[in-house]
N, CA, C and O atoms as a CHARMM CRD file, in Angstrom:
* protein
*
  336
    1    1 SER  N    -21.83300  14.46600  -3.37200 PROA 1      0.00000
    2    1 SER  CA   -23.18400  13.96900  -3.19000 PROA 1      0.00000
    3    1 SER  C    -23.69400  13.26300  -4.45000 PROA 1      0.00000
    4    1 SER  O    -24.63100  12.46800  -4.37300 PROA 1      0.00000
    5    2 TYR  N    -23.09700  13.54100  -5.58800 PROA 2      0.00000
    6    2 TYR  CA   -23.50900  12.88200  -6.81300 PROA 2      0.00000
    7    2 TYR  C    -22.63300  11.65300  -7.01500 PROA 2      0.00000
    8    2 TYR  O    -21.41800  11.72400  -6.83500 PROA 2      0.00000
    9    3 GLY  N    -23.21300  10.57100  -7.37300 PROA 3      0.00000
   10    3 GLY  CA   -22.42600   9.36900  -7.62100 PROA 3      0.00000
   11    3 GLY  C    -23.26500   8.12300  -7.45000 PROA 3      0.00000
   12    3 GLY  O    -24.49500   8.16800  -7.45800 PROA 3      0.00000
   13    4 ARG  N    -22.57600   7.01900  -7.29700 PROA 4      0.00000
   14    4 ARG  CA   -23.24000   5.73200  -7.12400 PROA 4      0.00000
   15    4 ARG  C    -22.77500   5.10300  -5.83200 PROA 4      0.00000
   16    4 ARG  O    -21.60600   5.21200  -5.46000 PROA 4      0.00000
   17    5 ARG  N    -23.68200   4.45100  -5.15900 PROA 5      0.00000
   18    5 ARG  CA   -23.33000   3.71400  -3.94600 PROA 5      0.00000
   19    5 ARG  C    -22.88900   2.31700  -4.34600 PROA 5      0.00000
   20    5 ARG  O    -23.42100   1.73200  -5.29000 PROA 5      0.00000
   21    6 GLY  N    -21.92300   1.79100  -3.62900 PROA 6      0.00000
   22    6 GLY  CA   -21.47600   0.43200  -3.87800 PROA 6      0.00000
   23    6 GLY  C    -19.98600   0.36400  -4.11600 PROA 6      0.00000
   24    6 GLY  O    -19.23800   1.27400  -3.76100 PROA 6      0.00000
   25    7 PHE  N    -19.57300  -0.72000  -4.71600 PROA 7      0.00000
   26    7 PHE  CA   -18.16600  -0.94600  -5.00700 PROA 7      0.00000
   27    7 PHE  C    -17.75400  -0.23900  -6.29500 PROA 7      0.00000
   28    7 PHE  O    -18.59800   0.08000  -7.13300 PROA 7      0.00000
   29    8 ALA  N    -16.45800   0.00200  -6.44900 PROA 8      0.00000
   30    8 ALA  CA   -15.94100   0.62700  -7.67600 PROA 8      0.00000
   31    8 ALA  C    -16.26400  -0.22600  -8.89500 PROA 8      0.00000
   32    8 ALA  O    -16.51900   0.30100  -9.97800 PROA 8      0.00000
   33    9 THR  N    -16.25400  -1.54300  -8.71900 PROA 9      0.00000
   34    9 THR  CA   -16.54600  -2.43500  -9.84300 PROA 9      0.00000
   35    9 THR  C    -18.01300  -2.34300 -10.26100 PROA 9      0.00000
   36    9 THR  O    -18.33500  -2.59800 -11.42100 PROA 9      0.00000
   37   10 ASP  N    -18.90800  -1.98500  -9.33600 PROA 10     0.00000
   38   10 ASP  CA   -20.31500  -1.79000  -9.69200 PROA 10     0.00000
   39   10 ASP  C    -20.47700  -0.61600 -10.64700 PROA 10     0.00000
   40   10 ASP  O    -21.28400  -0.67500 -11.57400 PROA 10     0.00000
   41   11 ALA  N    -19.72300   0.43600 -10.42800 PROA 11     0.00000
   42   11 ALA  CA   -19.80000   1.62800 -11.28000 PROA 11     0.00000
   43   11 ALA  C    -19.24700   1.36300 -12.67700 PROA 11     0.00000
   44   11 ALA  O    -19.59100   2.07100 -13.62300 PROA 11     0.00000
   45   12 MET  N    -18.39300   0.35000 -12.81400 PROA 12     0.00000
   46   12 MET  CA   -17.80800   0.03400 -14.11500 PROA 12     0.00000
   47   12 MET  C    -18.79100  -0.67300 -15.04100 PROA 12     0.00000
   48   12 MET  O    -18.68800  -0.56700 -16.26300 PROA 12     0.00000
   49   13 ARG  N    -19.73600  -1.38800 -14.45800 PROA 13     0.00000
   50   13 ARG  CA   -20.69300  -2.14000 -15.27900 PROA 13     0.00000
   51   13 ARG  C    -21.59800  -1.18900 -16.05100 PROA 13     0.00000
   52   13 ARG  O    -22.08900  -0.19600 -15.51500 PROA 13     0.00000
   53   14 GLY  N    -21.80300  -1.51600 -17.30800 PROA 14     0.00000
   54   14 GLY  CA   -22.71800  -0.73600 -18.12600 PROA 14     0.00000
   55   14 GLY  C    -22.13200   0.56300 -18.64500 PROA 14     0.00000
   56   14 GLY  O    -22.85900   1.38900 -19.19700 PROA 14     0.00000
   57   15 THR  N    -20.82000   0.76300 -18.47800 PROA 15     0.00000
   58   15 THR  CA   -20.19400   1.97100 -19.00900 PROA 15     0.00000
   59   15 THR  C    -19.24800   1.59100 -20.13200 PROA 15     0.00000
   60   15 THR  O    -18.69400   0.49100 -20.14900 PROA 15     0.00000
   61   16 ASP  N    -19.07100   2.49400 -21.05200 PROA 16     0.00000
   62   16 ASP  CA   -18.20200   2.28100 -22.19600 PROA 16     0.00000
   63   16 ASP  C    -16.94900   3.13500 -22.00600 PROA 16     0.00000
   64   16 ASP  O    -17.04500   4.35700 -21.88700 PROA 16     0.00000
   65   17 TYR  N    -15.79100   2.50700 -21.97800 PROA 17     0.00000
   66   17 TYR  CA   -14.55000   3.23300 -21.78700 PROA 17     0.00000
   67   17 TYR  C    -13.42100   2.51900 -22.51200 PROA 17     0.00000
   68   17 TYR  O    -13.50200   1.32000 -22.77900 PROA 17     0.00000
   69   18 ASP  N    -12.36200   3.26600 -22.83200 PROA 18     0.00000
   70   18 ASP  CA   -11.20300   2.70900 -23.53500 PROA 18     0.00000
   71   18 ASP  C    -10.01800   2.49300 -22.61000 PROA 18     0.00000
   72   18 ASP  O     -9.14600   1.66800 -22.88400 PROA 18     0.00000
   73   19 TYR  N     -9.99200   3.22900 -21.52700 PROA 19     0.00000
   74   19 TYR  CA    -8.83900   3.24500 -20.63700 PROA 19     0.00000
   75   19 TYR  C     -9.33900   3.62700 -19.25400 PROA 19     0.00000
   76   19 TYR  O    -10.33200   4.34500 -19.13800 PROA 19     0.00000
   77   20 PHE  N     -8.67800   3.16400 -18.21100 PROA 20     0.00000
   78   20 PHE  CA    -9.12800   3.54000 -16.87600 PROA 20     0.00000
   79   20 PHE  C     -7.95600   3.95900 -15.99500 PROA 20     0.00000
   80   20 PHE  O     -6.80900   3.57700 -16.22800 PROA 20     0.00000
   81   21 TYR  N     -8.27300   4.74200 -14.99500 PROA 21     0.00000
   82   21 TYR  CA    -7.34400   5.17100 -13.95600 PROA 21     0.00000
   83   21 TYR  C     -7.98600   4.82800 -12.62400 PROA 21     0.00000
   84   21 TYR  O     -9.17600   5.07600 -12.43000 PROA 21     0.00000
   85   22 ALA  N     -7.22100   4.26400 -11.70700 PROA 22     0.00000
   86   22 ALA  CA    -7.78100   3.91200 -10.40200 PROA 22     0.00000
   87   22 ALA  C     -6.75600   4.19700  -9.31200 PROA 22     0.00000
   88   22 ALA  O     -5.55200   4.02700  -9.50200 PROA 22     0.00000
   89   23 CYS  N     -7.26200   4.63300  -8.17400 PROA 23     0.00000
   90   23 CYS  CA    -6.42900   4.90900  -7.01300 PROA 23     0.00000
   91   23 CYS  C     -7.14200   4.35100  -5.79400 PROA 23     0.00000
   92   23 CYS  O     -8.34400   4.55300  -5.62000 PROA 23     0.00000
   93   24 GLY  N     -6.39800   3.64800  -4.95100 PROA 24     0.00000
   94   24 GLY  CA    -7.01900   3.12100  -3.75100 PROA 24     0.00000
   95   24 GLY  C     -6.22900   1.98400  -3.16000 PROA 24     0.00000
   96   24 GLY  O     -5.08500   1.74300  -3.54600 PROA 24     0.00000
   97   25 PRO  N     -6.83600   1.28300  -2.22300 PROA 25     0.00000
   98   25 PRO  CA    -6.15500   0.15200  -1.59100 PROA 25     0.00000
   99   25 PRO  C     -6.00300  -1.02400  -2.56000 PROA 25     0.00000
  100   25 PRO  O     -6.76600  -1.16300  -3.51600 PROA 25     0.00000
  101   26 GLU  N     -5.01200  -1.85700  -2.29200 PROA 26     0.00000
  102   26 GLU  CA    -4.68600  -2.95100  -3.20600 PROA 26     0.00000
  103   26 GLU  C     -5.84000  -3.90300  -3.50100 PROA 26     0.00000
  104   26 GLU  O     -5.99700  -4.28700  -4.66000 PROA 26     0.00000
  105   27 PRO  N     -6.66400  -4.31400  -2.52300 PROA 27     0.00000
  106   27 PRO  CA    -7.77700  -5.20800  -2.85700 PROA 27     0.00000
  107   27 PRO  C     -8.75800  -4.59300  -3.86400 PROA 27     0.00000
  108   27 PRO  O     -9.28600  -5.29600  -4.72600 PROA 27     0.00000
  109   28 MET  N     -8.99900  -3.28900  -3.75500 PROA 28     0.00000
  110   28 MET  CA    -9.88500  -2.62500  -4.70400 PROA 28     0.00000
  111   28 MET  C     -9.23800  -2.56200  -6.08100 PROA 28     0.00000
  112   28 MET  O     -9.90500  -2.79700  -7.08800 PROA 28     0.00000
  113   29 LEU  N     -7.95000  -2.25000  -6.13600 PROA 29     0.00000
  114   29 LEU  CA    -7.26500  -2.17400  -7.42500 PROA 29     0.00000
  115   29 LEU  C     -7.25700  -3.52800  -8.12200 PROA 29     0.00000
  116   29 LEU  O     -7.41900  -3.60200  -9.34000 PROA 29     0.00000
  117   30 ARG  N     -7.07100  -4.59300  -7.36000 PROA 30     0.00000
  118   30 ARG  CA    -7.11200  -5.94100  -7.93300 PROA 30     0.00000
  119   30 ARG  C     -8.48500  -6.24200  -8.52100 PROA 30     0.00000
  120   30 ARG  O     -8.58300  -6.79800  -9.61500 PROA 30     0.00000
  121   31 ALA  N     -9.54300  -5.88000  -7.80500 PROA 31     0.00000
  122   31 ALA  CA   -10.91200  -6.11600  -8.28500 PROA 31     0.00000
  123   31 ALA  C    -11.19600  -5.30100  -9.53700 PROA 31     0.00000
  124   31 ALA  O    -11.84600  -5.79400 -10.45800 PROA 31     0.00000
  125   32 VAL  N    -10.72300  -4.07000  -9.58400 PROA 32     0.00000
  126   32 VAL  CA   -10.91800  -3.22100 -10.76800 PROA 32     0.00000
  127   32 VAL  C    -10.19800  -3.82900 -11.96900 PROA 32     0.00000
  128   32 VAL  O    -10.73900  -3.84000 -13.07500 PROA 32     0.00000
  129   33 CYS  N     -8.98900  -4.33200 -11.76100 PROA 33     0.00000
  130   33 CYS  CA    -8.24500  -4.97900 -12.85300 PROA 33     0.00000
  131   33 CYS  C     -8.98600  -6.19300 -13.38600 PROA 33     0.00000
  132   33 CYS  O     -9.07500  -6.38600 -14.59800 PROA 33     0.00000
  133   34 GLN  N     -9.51400  -7.00300 -12.49700 PROA 34     0.00000
  134   34 GLN  CA   -10.25000  -8.19500 -12.91800 PROA 34     0.00000
  135   34 GLN  C    -11.52300  -7.81300 -13.65900 PROA 34     0.00000
  136   34 GLN  O    -11.87900  -8.45600 -14.64600 PROA 34     0.00000
  137   35 ALA  N    -12.20700  -6.78400 -13.19900 PROA 35     0.00000
  138   35 ALA  CA   -13.45700  -6.36300 -13.83500 PROA 35     0.00000
  139   35 ALA  C    -13.22200  -5.69300 -15.18300 PROA 35     0.00000
  140   35 ALA  O    -14.11700  -5.67700 -16.02800 PROA 35     0.00000
  141   36 SER  N    -12.03000  -5.14000 -15.39300 PROA 36     0.00000
  142   36 SER  CA   -11.76500  -4.41800 -16.64000 PROA 36     0.00000
  143   36 SER  C    -11.41500  -5.34800 -17.79500 PROA 36     0.00000
  144   36 SER  O    -11.39000  -4.91300 -18.94600 PROA 36     0.00000
  145   37 GLY  N    -11.14600  -6.61600 -17.50800 PROA 37     0.00000
  146   37 GLY  CA   -10.81600  -7.56600 -18.57700 PROA 37     0.00000
  147   37 GLY  C     -9.51000  -7.20900 -19.25600 PROA 37     0.00000
  148   37 GLY  O     -8.48100  -7.07000 -18.59500 PROA 37     0.00000
  149   38 GLU  N     -9.54300  -7.06200 -20.56300 PROA 38     0.00000
  150   38 GLU  CA    -8.35200  -6.73700 -21.35100 PROA 38     0.00000
  151   38 GLU  C     -8.12500  -5.23800 -21.50000 PROA 38     0.00000
  152   38 GLU  O     -7.17500  -4.81900 -22.16100 PROA 38     0.00000
  153   39 MET  N     -8.98000  -4.43600 -20.89900 PROA 39     0.00000
  154   39 MET  CA    -8.87900  -2.98100 -21.00700 PROA 39     0.00000
  155   39 MET  C     -7.60000  -2.48200 -20.33600 PROA 39     0.00000
  156   39 MET  O     -7.32900  -2.86000 -19.19600 PROA 39     0.00000
  157   40 PRO  N     -6.80500  -1.64400 -21.00700 PROA 40     0.00000
  158   40 PRO  CA    -5.59300  -1.11400 -20.37300 PROA 40     0.00000
  159   40 PRO  C     -5.93100  -0.02900 -19.34800 PROA 40     0.00000
  160   40 PRO  O     -7.00400   0.57400 -19.38500 PROA 40     0.00000
  161   41 GLY  N     -4.99300   0.20000 -18.43900 PROA 41     0.00000
  162   41 GLY  CA    -5.22100   1.22900 -17.43800 PROA 41     0.00000
  163   41 GLY  C     -4.00200   1.48000 -16.58600 PROA 41     0.00000
  164   41 GLY  O     -2.97200   0.82100 -16.72900 PROA 41     0.00000
  165   42 GLN  N     -4.13900   2.45700 -15.68500 PROA 42     0.00000
  166   42 GLN  CA    -3.08000   2.81400 -14.75800 PROA 42     0.00000
  167   42 GLN  C     -3.61500   2.74900 -13.33500 PROA 42     0.00000
  168   42 GLN  O     -4.76000   3.11400 -13.06800 PROA 42     0.00000
  169   43 LEU  N     -2.76500   2.27700 -12.42500 PROA 43     0.00000
  170   43 LEU  CA    -3.16000   2.12800 -11.03300 PROA 43     0.00000
  171   43 LEU  C     -2.23000   2.94300 -10.15200 PROA 43     0.00000
  172   43 LEU  O     -1.00900   2.87600 -10.30000 PROA 43     0.00000
  173   44 SER  N     -2.79700   3.70300  -9.24700 PROA 44     0.00000
  174   44 SER  CA    -2.01400   4.46300  -8.28200 PROA 44     0.00000
  175   44 SER  C     -2.15500   3.76800  -6.93900 PROA 44     0.00000
  176   44 SER  O     -3.23700   3.74400  -6.35300 PROA 44     0.00000
  177   45 PHE  N     -1.05800   3.20400  -6.45500 PROA 45     0.00000
  178   45 PHE  CA    -1.07000   2.40300  -5.23100 PROA 45     0.00000
  179   45 PHE  C     -0.97600   3.26400  -3.98700 PROA 45     0.00000
  180   45 PHE  O     -0.26900   4.27100  -3.95300 PROA 45     0.00000
  181   46 GLU  N     -1.70600   2.84300  -2.96700 PROA 46     0.00000
  182   46 GLU  CA    -1.59000   3.42700  -1.63900 PROA 46     0.00000
  183   46 GLU  C     -0.82100   2.42600  -0.80300 PROA 46     0.00000
  184   46 GLU  O     -1.36900   1.38600  -0.43600 PROA 46     0.00000
  185   47 GLU  N      0.40900   2.70600  -0.49700 PROA 47     0.00000
  186   47 GLU  CA     1.26500   1.78800   0.27200 PROA 47     0.00000
  187   47 GLU  C      1.88700   2.53400   1.43100 PROA 47     0.00000
  188   47 GLU  O      2.17100   3.72900   1.34500 PROA 47     0.00000
  189   48 ARG  N      2.09200   1.81700   2.51000 PROA 48     0.00000
  190   48 ARG  CA     2.87500   2.36900   3.62200 PROA 48     0.00000
  191   48 ARG  C      4.33300   2.34500   3.19400 PROA 48     0.00000
  192   48 ARG  O      4.82400   1.34100   2.67800 PROA 48     0.00000
  193   49 MET  N      5.00600   3.43900   3.40800 PROA 49     0.00000
  194   49 MET  CA     6.40500   3.54900   2.99800 PROA 49     0.00000
  195   49 MET  C      7.26800   3.73700   4.23900 PROA 49     0.00000
  196   49 MET  O      7.17700   4.75200   4.93000 PROA 49     0.00000
  197   50 GLY  N      8.09800   2.74500   4.50600 PROA 50     0.00000
  198   50 GLY  CA     8.94300   2.78700   5.69900 PROA 50     0.00000
  199   50 GLY  C      9.96400   3.90700   5.66300 PROA 50     0.00000
  200   50 GLY  O     10.11300   4.65000   6.63300 PROA 50     0.00000
  201   51 CYS  N     10.66400   4.02900   4.55200 PROA 51     0.00000
  202   51 CYS  CA    11.73200   5.02900   4.49500 PROA 51     0.00000
  203   51 CYS  C     11.41100   6.15800   3.51400 PROA 51     0.00000
  204   51 CYS  O     11.85100   7.29000   3.71700 PROA 51     0.00000
  205   52 GLY  N     10.65500   5.86900   2.46200 PROA 52     0.00000
  206   52 GLY  CA    10.28000   6.89500   1.49200 PROA 52     0.00000
  207   52 GLY  C     11.28100   7.14100   0.38900 PROA 52     0.00000
  208   52 GLY  O     11.02400   7.96800  -0.48600 PROA 52     0.00000
  209   53 PHE  N     12.43500   6.44600   0.39300 PROA 53     0.00000
  210   53 PHE  CA    13.38400   6.65000  -0.70000 PROA 53     0.00000
  211   53 PHE  C     13.94700   5.35400  -1.27000 PROA 53     0.00000
  212   53 PHE  O     14.93900   5.38800  -1.99800 PROA 53     0.00000
  213   54 GLY  N     13.33400   4.20800  -0.95400 PROA 54     0.00000
  214   54 GLY  CA    13.65200   2.95600  -1.61900 PROA 54     0.00000
  215   54 GLY  C     14.64400   2.03200  -0.95600 PROA 54     0.00000
  216   54 GLY  O     14.91400   0.95500  -1.48800 PROA 54     0.00000
  217   55 ALA  N     15.19200   2.39900   0.16900 PROA 55     0.00000
  218   55 ALA  CA    16.20500   1.56200   0.81000 PROA 55     0.00000
  219   55 ALA  C     15.61300   0.34900   1.52600 PROA 55     0.00000
  220   55 ALA  O     16.22900  -0.71700   1.53100 PROA 55     0.00000
  221   56 CYS  N     14.44600   0.48600   2.12200 PROA 56     0.00000
  222   56 CYS  CA    13.90200  -0.60200   2.94900 PROA 56     0.00000
  223   56 CYS  C     13.15900  -1.66100   2.14700 PROA 56     0.00000
  224   56 CYS  O     12.94800  -2.76300   2.65200 PROA 56     0.00000
  225   57 MET  N     12.75700  -1.36400   0.92200 PROA 57     0.00000
  226   57 MET  CA    12.02200  -2.28100   0.04100 PROA 57     0.00000
  227   57 MET  C     10.68200  -2.71300   0.64600 PROA 57     0.00000
  228   57 MET  O     10.16100  -3.76700   0.28200 PROA 57     0.00000
  229   58 GLY  N     10.12300  -1.92800   1.55300 PROA 58     0.00000
  230   58 GLY  CA     8.87300  -2.26800   2.22100 PROA 58     0.00000
  231   58 GLY  C      7.62800  -2.03500   1.38700 PROA 58     0.00000
  232   58 GLY  O      6.55700  -2.53700   1.73000 PROA 58     0.00000
  233   59 CYS  N      7.74000  -1.29700   0.31600 PROA 59     0.00000
  234   59 CYS  CA     6.55900  -0.95500  -0.48200 PROA 59     0.00000
  235   59 CYS  C      6.62600  -1.55500  -1.88600 PROA 59     0.00000
  236   59 CYS  O      6.10600  -0.96300  -2.83100 PROA 59     0.00000
  237   60 THR  N      7.24800  -2.70400  -2.03400 PROA 60     0.00000
  238   60 THR  CA     7.43700  -3.28400  -3.36600 PROA 60     0.00000
  239   60 THR  C      6.16800  -3.92300  -3.91800 PROA 60     0.00000
  240   60 THR  O      5.28700  -4.35900  -3.17600 PROA 60     0.00000
  241   61 CYS  N      6.10600  -3.96100  -5.23800 PROA 61     0.00000
  242   61 CYS  CA     5.00100  -4.56500  -5.97600 PROA 61     0.00000
  243   61 CYS  C      5.62300  -5.46500  -7.04300 PROA 61     0.00000
  244   61 CYS  O      6.55200  -5.05100  -7.73600 PROA 61     0.00000
  245   62 LYS  N      5.12200  -6.68800  -7.17800 PROA 62     0.00000
  246   62 LYS  CA     5.64000  -7.59700  -8.20200 PROA 62     0.00000
  247   62 LYS  C      5.15400  -7.16400  -9.57500 PROA 62     0.00000
  248   62 LYS  O      3.96400  -6.91300  -9.77200 PROA 62     0.00000
  249   63 THR  N      6.07500  -7.07700 -10.51900 PROA 63     0.00000
  250   63 THR  CA     5.72600  -6.74800 -11.89700 PROA 63     0.00000
  251   63 THR  C      6.42200  -7.73000 -12.83800 PROA 63     0.00000
  252   63 THR  O      7.24800  -8.53500 -12.40800 PROA 63     0.00000
  253   64 LYS  N      6.08500  -7.65800 -14.10700 PROA 64     0.00000
  254   64 LYS  CA     6.72400  -8.49300 -15.12600 PROA 64     0.00000
  255   64 LYS  C      8.21200  -8.20100 -15.22800 PROA 64     0.00000
  256   64 LYS  O      8.97900  -9.03100 -15.71400 PROA 64     0.00000
  257   65 TYR  N      8.61900  -7.02900 -14.77300 PROA 65     0.00000
  258   65 TYR  CA    10.00200  -6.58000 -14.90100 PROA 65     0.00000
  259   65 TYR  C     10.74800  -6.64300 -13.57600 PROA 65     0.00000
  260   65 TYR  O     11.76300  -5.96900 -13.40100 PROA 65     0.00000
  261   66 GLY  N     10.25000  -7.44900 -12.64000 PROA 66     0.00000
  262   66 GLY  CA    10.84800  -7.54200 -11.31600 PROA 66     0.00000
  263   66 GLY  C     10.07300  -6.69300 -10.32200 PROA 66     0.00000
  264   66 GLY  O      9.07300  -6.06500 -10.67200 PROA 66     0.00000
  265   67 ASN  N     10.53700  -6.67800  -9.09200 PROA 67     0.00000
  266   67 ASN  CA     9.86600  -5.88100  -8.07400 PROA 67     0.00000
  267   67 ASN  C     10.11400  -4.39300  -8.30300 PROA 67     0.00000
  268   67 ASN  O     11.23300  -3.97500  -8.59800 PROA 67     0.00000
  269   68 LYS  N      9.05200  -3.60400  -8.16100 PROA 68     0.00000
  270   68 LYS  CA     9.17700  -2.15000  -8.25700 PROA 68     0.00000
  271   68 LYS  C      8.78900  -1.54900  -6.92100 PROA 68     0.00000
  272   68 LYS  O      7.84500  -2.00300  -6.27500 PROA 68     0.00000
  273   69 ARG  N      9.51800  -0.53000  -6.51200 PROA 69     0.00000
  274   69 ARG  CA     9.23500   0.16000  -5.26700 PROA 69     0.00000
  275   69 ARG  C      8.21500   1.25800  -5.54200 PROA 69     0.00000
  276   69 ARG  O      8.40700   2.08600  -6.43200 PROA 69     0.00000
  277   70 ILE  N      7.15000   1.25800  -4.78700 PROA 70     0.00000
  278   70 ILE  CA     6.09400   2.25000  -4.98000 PROA 70     0.00000
  279   70 ILE  C      6.62800   3.65600  -4.71100 PROA 70     0.00000
  280   70 ILE  O      6.21900   4.61300  -5.37000 PROA 70     0.00000
  281   71 CYS  N      7.53800   3.78100  -3.74700 PROA 71     0.00000
  282   71 CYS  CA     8.06400   5.10800  -3.40100 PROA 71     0.00000
  283   71 CYS  C      9.03000   5.64600  -4.45800 PROA 71     0.00000
  284   71 CYS  O      9.20000   6.86200  -4.55200 PROA 71     0.00000
  285   72 ARG  N      9.66300   4.79000  -5.25000 PROA 72     0.00000
  286   72 ARG  CA    10.64200   5.24700  -6.23800 PROA 72     0.00000
  287   72 ARG  C     10.13300   5.12400  -7.67600 PROA 72     0.00000
  288   72 ARG  O     10.15500   6.10000  -8.42500 PROA 72     0.00000
  289   73 GLU  N      9.68000   3.94300  -8.05900 PROA 73     0.00000
  290   73 GLU  CA     9.22400   3.71400  -9.43400 PROA 73     0.00000
  291   73 GLU  C      7.73300   3.95900  -9.58700 PROA 73     0.00000
  292   73 GLU  O      7.21200   3.86700 -10.69900 PROA 73     0.00000
  293   74 GLY  N      7.05200   4.25900  -8.53500 PROA 74     0.00000
  294   74 GLY  CA     5.60000   4.46900  -8.55100 PROA 74     0.00000
  295   74 GLY  C      5.27500   5.86400  -8.09500 PROA 74     0.00000
  296   74 GLY  O      6.12600   6.74700  -8.20400 PROA 74     0.00000
  297   75 PRO  N      4.11800   6.10100  -7.60500 PROA 75     0.00000
  298   75 PRO  CA     3.10400   5.15000  -7.18800 PROA 75     0.00000
  299   75 PRO  C      2.20300   4.67200  -8.32100 PROA 75     0.00000
  300   75 PRO  O      1.39000   3.77100  -8.11800 PROA 75     0.00000
  301   76 VAL  N      2.33300   5.25800  -9.51200 PROA 76     0.00000
  302   76 VAL  CA     1.47300   4.86400 -10.62800 PROA 76     0.00000
  303   76 VAL  C      2.18900   3.82700 -11.48400 PROA 76     0.00000
  304   76 VAL  O      3.30600   4.04100 -11.95300 PROA 76     0.00000
  305   77 LEU  N      1.50300   2.68300 -11.67600 PROA 77     0.00000
  306   77 LEU  CA     2.03100   1.60900 -12.52100 PROA 77     0.00000
  307   77 LEU  C      0.97700   1.21900 -13.54500 PROA 77     0.00000
  308   77 LEU  O     -0.21900   1.40500 -13.32100 PROA 77     0.00000
  309   78 LEU  N      1.42500   0.68000 -14.66300 PROA 78     0.00000
  310   78 LEU  CA     0.50400   0.21900 -15.69100 PROA 78     0.00000
  311   78 LEU  C     -0.12800  -1.10300 -15.27000 PROA 78     0.00000
  312   78 LEU  O      0.53200  -1.94900 -14.66700 PROA 78     0.00000
  313   79 LYS  N     -1.38000  -1.27500 -15.58300 PROA 79     0.00000
  314   79 LYS  CA    -2.09400  -2.51600 -15.25400 PROA 79     0.00000
  315   79 LYS  C     -1.41200  -3.72000 -15.88600 PROA 79     0.00000
  316   79 LYS  O     -1.33300  -4.78600 -15.27500 PROA 79     0.00000
  317   80 GLU  N     -0.92200  -3.55200 -17.10300 PROA 80     0.00000
  318   80 GLU  CA    -0.35200  -4.65700 -17.86900 PROA 80     0.00000
  319   80 GLU  C      0.91500  -5.22000 -17.25800 PROA 80     0.00000
  320   80 GLU  O      1.27000  -6.36600 -17.53500 PROA 80     0.00000
  321   81 GLU  N      1.60900  -4.44900 -16.43300 PROA 81     0.00000
  322   81 GLU  CA     2.88300  -4.92300 -15.88200 PROA 81     0.00000
  323   81 GLU  C      2.75800  -5.56600 -14.50500 PROA 81     0.00000
  324   81 GLU  O      3.71300  -6.18900 -14.04200 PROA 81     0.00000
  325   82 ILE  N      1.62700  -5.43800 -13.84200 PROA 82     0.00000
  326   82 ILE  CA     1.47500  -5.91700 -12.46900 PROA 82     0.00000
  327   82 ILE  C      1.16800  -7.40800 -12.44500 PROA 82     0.00000
  328   82 ILE  O      0.35400  -7.89400 -13.23000 PROA 82     0.00000
  329   83 ILE  N      1.81500  -8.12100 -11.55000 PROA 83     0.00000
  330   83 ILE  CA     1.54100  -9.54300 -11.31900 PROA 83     0.00000
  331   83 ILE  C      0.78100  -9.64100 -10.01100 PROA 83     0.00000
  332   83 ILE  O      1.30200  -9.30500  -8.94800 PROA 83     0.00000
  333   84 TRP  N     -0.45400 -10.10300 -10.09900 PROA 84     0.00000
  334   84 TRP  CA    -1.25700 -10.25200  -8.87700 PROA 84     0.00000
  335   84 TRP  C     -1.00000 -11.59500  -8.32900 PROA 84     0.00000
  336   84 TRP  O     -1.56300 -11.95800  -7.29600 PROA 84     0.00000
């Protein structure tokens, strides 16, 4: 019952932080990354996983180091490595 109404990015405005953690759907995570500017952080992706052990490659995310499977190399990835 305690909190703020609105988008996650609305809650970020006017706060002082050094690092952030976010979990949610990809459009929200993208917006949080854009709103955070150069601030480092970690993102926990919510992805549908076809097989759950990396064979189908259905839950991949583009990163600076190639595609990473959310079910194997994730679900938490660093903001700095993700390519939107």
